[in-house]
N, C-alpha and C positions, 0 to 999 in steps of 0.2 A: 246196344253202345254207340256214343254219338263219334266221331273225332275231325273235329273245326279246325283246322288251319293255310296256312295259306300254299298246300298242299293237299289238302285233304278237304272236301265236304260232306260225309256217307254217312248212313243207322246204316250199324251193323245190326242182326237177330244172330246173335251167339246160343250154342247150345250143348251143352256135355260131350265129349268125345271123351275113346280112350284115353288119347296126349289130348290136351288140352281140353279145346272149344274146339269145334264147325263153326264156320262164320261165312253170313252170307250177305251182302247187301242188301238190301231192303231201301232205299231210298238215301239218293244222291243230289249231287247237283248236276243241271244239262249245259254250263258252259261255265264262270268261273269260280272261284272257291270262296269262304267268304275271308276269308285269312288274304286276296290277291283283290278282291273288294277293300277293304280297311287300308292296305297299305297302297293301291293304285286312286284309292278318293285324299290319303294322308297327303303324298308324294304330289297330288296334281295344290296341296294346302300348301305347298312350303314346307314341308315335316319330311324329318330322317327318317329315311327306311332300317330297320322293319317300322313302322306308325303306329300299333295298334298302340301305346301307352299313351303317346306324344295327344294322337287322336280321341283317349278318352279324356285324360285332363285338359282340353278342349272344349269335351263334351259338356263337362259340367257347367259350366259357361252358359252351355246352347239351350235356345225352346225347342223342346220337342218337335215335330213335327205335329200337325194338329191329326195328322190319316195319313199312314202307311200302310200299301197294300202289296206283302211278297208275292213273290208270280208261285206256285203252287199249282206242280202238276202230277198226282194223285197223291204220293210219297215224298216225289220230287221237287226241285226250286231248282226255279234259273236266276241269274242277278245281277247278267248283264246289267237292267234296267236302273237299278244304283245306281253304276256308276255315271247314268245316262241322266240323271237325273241331277246327281251333282255337281256333274258336269253344268248344266245350266243354271242350277240355284250361282255357280259359280257367275259364271257369263253373269247372271243379269243384282251381282254387288252384295249376295250372300254374306251375313260375317261370316267368320271359319268356327266360329262355334256350335254357329246355326247348322250349316254343312257336317260338321262332325258331331252332335247329335244326330240328323235326321240319318248319318251311316251308320252310327254304332246303334242308333235305336230297329232300323233296319236287318241290321244283324240281328239280335233278338228278337222281332217281329215271325221273319224268316224263320228262324232254330222253334221258337214257342208253335207256329203252325203247321211244321212240318212233323212236334212231337205230340199234337193234337189226332191229329190222323195218323198217326203210327198209334197210338192210343187206343181211336175207335176201333182197329183191329186186333192190336194184342194187348189187348186190358187184361190190366195187371203185372203183367210184365214189370220191371223194376227197370229204370231207361237211367244211364249212367253218359258223361259229357267231360271228351277230354279233347287235348291238341291247346296249340297256343291260343286259339279267341277266346277259349272259356278262360281265360285269364282275367279280360274284364270283367272287371267290378259289375255295371249296370246289368252287361249280357250276362253274367251269373245267377244273378239274383231276379231276373224276369220270370 
């Protein structure tokens, strides 16, 4: 089960316990949370905090980057590079729509890459996603 928000980016392995579930964190962020990245980039673009909904609206009109390379280490991810890339895009005069598309695509690609790695080890287990970031239509449909 993934929980992806401004305060958490984790994948948990859940197993039945006498009461409820036993949980084990099997993947996490090594720095920022995905919701933080989205909000930080959105604020730099002049959007109101929290920025997810407005960033998604901008991204619809943006061009997706040709290549997005998430930083995955084992099952974990490092996300601060996305903020640095977005800052460089802003400094070079890239459109807000394209920066938003980059941010949303980076989030989606990161979750996809983490999921692929986890499925390699835990094949056959269902995976669910929750948290505020998962309200984004592009991310949840990727």
